[in-house]
Steps between C-alpha positions, in 0.01 A plus 500: 500500500695746281701674776683710243174678429447608861513880521500714810152610615382833620177632647391696193305782665455649847263356759235759585424534872240719671544613860153506663404803702348471852140546378506288188242219505535162329264206499656183636298181554178690476594761749622854457839551658758767551869484586557479874651814643810318617551355147486829305800551272603861479710672235760759597750695290676823426360559154777305333532175691214311663473198725224271628456472874365162605365400839690246709207254495436240234162522337292184474321544167240239603390724785594854417513718190862523376625860468629436146318374195639391164353687206700303235776241521352238733653213313844658482487571871401143568787377289751680722372283786505175309851518361828531677631854466799665662425738786615803296279422202310811408139493379380821326192638674288811444314616808177701514370673813133427565409462132123474445358178365384675186855603420628157579253353254610754237867415552430127475312557171772716352772256590332166418231564245563815301855433368529359148783284379743684276538400140718187481705639215575814699657290777733334254584841348584654836691196617637326188696264726171323567525356147795288601406369846512126556221512759273659234589243237410213732149635542235663287608859541747514207241343270240749618739782416574357156132452417405844627783674312425306179130584529578875533735492201251312285230752591731785384559319173123462459397858578797725413451698175864446400481126531459274194296274726239767586160328511658181364533306826181316591426549873193283518598177338373565144696369204546763230733472200796734538452527878669313786339388822558691820611178675750416227646850502547489876653153495741610228622797704534277808705251299727769355535853630343476847741251659793516731818644343751224420773480760783486251374816329635744758691803383838364616441138385698328225258445211620143476364439853143549393328160499139596474264773379307704752254785478598841369252672731633326809830685482678539829857407576620181659500656848144613463571855608477712186348502158699399196244664278314773687156463351155485641167414347472797260850430352432128477167552325670753271768248411237245398326762283833600346577140408159429350495828308838397352353160397198667337730738310723213391192303381380794297834555321605134471554340161517151642363216293238401761348845493502512121326166477249598767413805296477320167276221634293734716446771243676765706753770409634827634377617831238220509779246469701670774207462747417158365857370570509646848148455643303297238340162553783303339813646663659342804596847615139537608472171686579394857810313375618806314451726795710260709774465237547878460499548879739210541745633239516857634531385857778259425695725267471831693610352831820356345616836363315739736820691577567565129157618389428786737277322752723623786399859410137434593395681819152444638331741735345405835245780456400357160503128569137435413459382136257778413489590132664840559796342684528218237511773226776683685699179543452408134634838401806439724559162343459631141766760566752227576663432164684183609179350628281590204763365256518172686121463531457574127772256390344225710163571337650483146682175580190338644258613234720416205656189637187305608208388290209651702221349296261269678447152368150605387624789286335517155692332221774367730697216343462154657859478607480846660176401673678213672784727620266775619283243674777438758423843648145406596394401851706496819801341335504786252628749754849346527525437131417860408724632780794302357418619145502863624838470667645316202383779271656764739827314495533583126439876552740747336510693835789378722318547827192306381706227345728465803210492746305242297805274463556510875131442574491191278802367674362567846178317407687211341336566165814572300541147366144378499 
């Protein structure tokens, strides 16, 4: 048994008790019964404080009708008898005076049937320390959070008018050139952004102490009691849109050899070539592997220099924590006004687009030797290969923040000398 995971327990809600009046009738063992006169419990008080007045006799529930009935909380009440509790242990109770059965039924319904579970992501926004709890990691809850958050963010990318992925994420399993699957996009976010923040990445940590990469969206400090980056779902979705817009812009303006060859062999130029290079059938940027590589690069790089690129200036709002389009638009406007952040995001995009050959191995006119190289990015093994290629390209950026972050990321992953 993992005794370190044992947490103190509480009775979560009050036990509801009804005091029966002298004329109330209940059916017991096929007979209608009332509370014996000597067993009646009366309520007295001065308008502020009240007390129950019990008779001196002990009621035998097998023979007589008890003067109290439990509306809700029978199991909690039974638990107090089955476990050893100190004499001064207090159990919260709400007492009703002669409440009709119809009202009791209504209360039971409202308490036990009507409530809906709150959005999982909202719980992790309100209490970010949940993202770093060992007892959650040992079970399914942290995975449920990661899946739910990733699903929400992918849905925003699919539907938001500012997203380069609008209508380009296949929700129902179809395979369409230039689109990625819903499952692949969700898995990519879970493997990158939507993970626990790396322990060594705290604000007061020595950068040399960082030994692994975590998730940029899991950012709380090592004590689990405050955000490092104060963002919620709208800001996180806006960050993804900001990054992908930068990649699309970089692809449109790039003069990289892979793009030129793609255009020459595909008969594309100008705006057609810009779209062809970013979302066409022969660009890795529009594949599951490409989606993962871009997500991987931005997650790795941004978390290693978050304090230099303006991420600490982000401030999410509890009142606007739902990833509705209007809130995402407002968050995107906030991020775009952050010069340090937009510069970094753009420089990462330029380094990735220009430094990696994004053609697929099936691209028209591709040379045989290039086909072999590009073929390594296919299939499940292609994810790591393309991730490494992306970080290697970033490590040669002209921007000091991008170059420094990529160099450190390669070292942390043990890819520097491979």
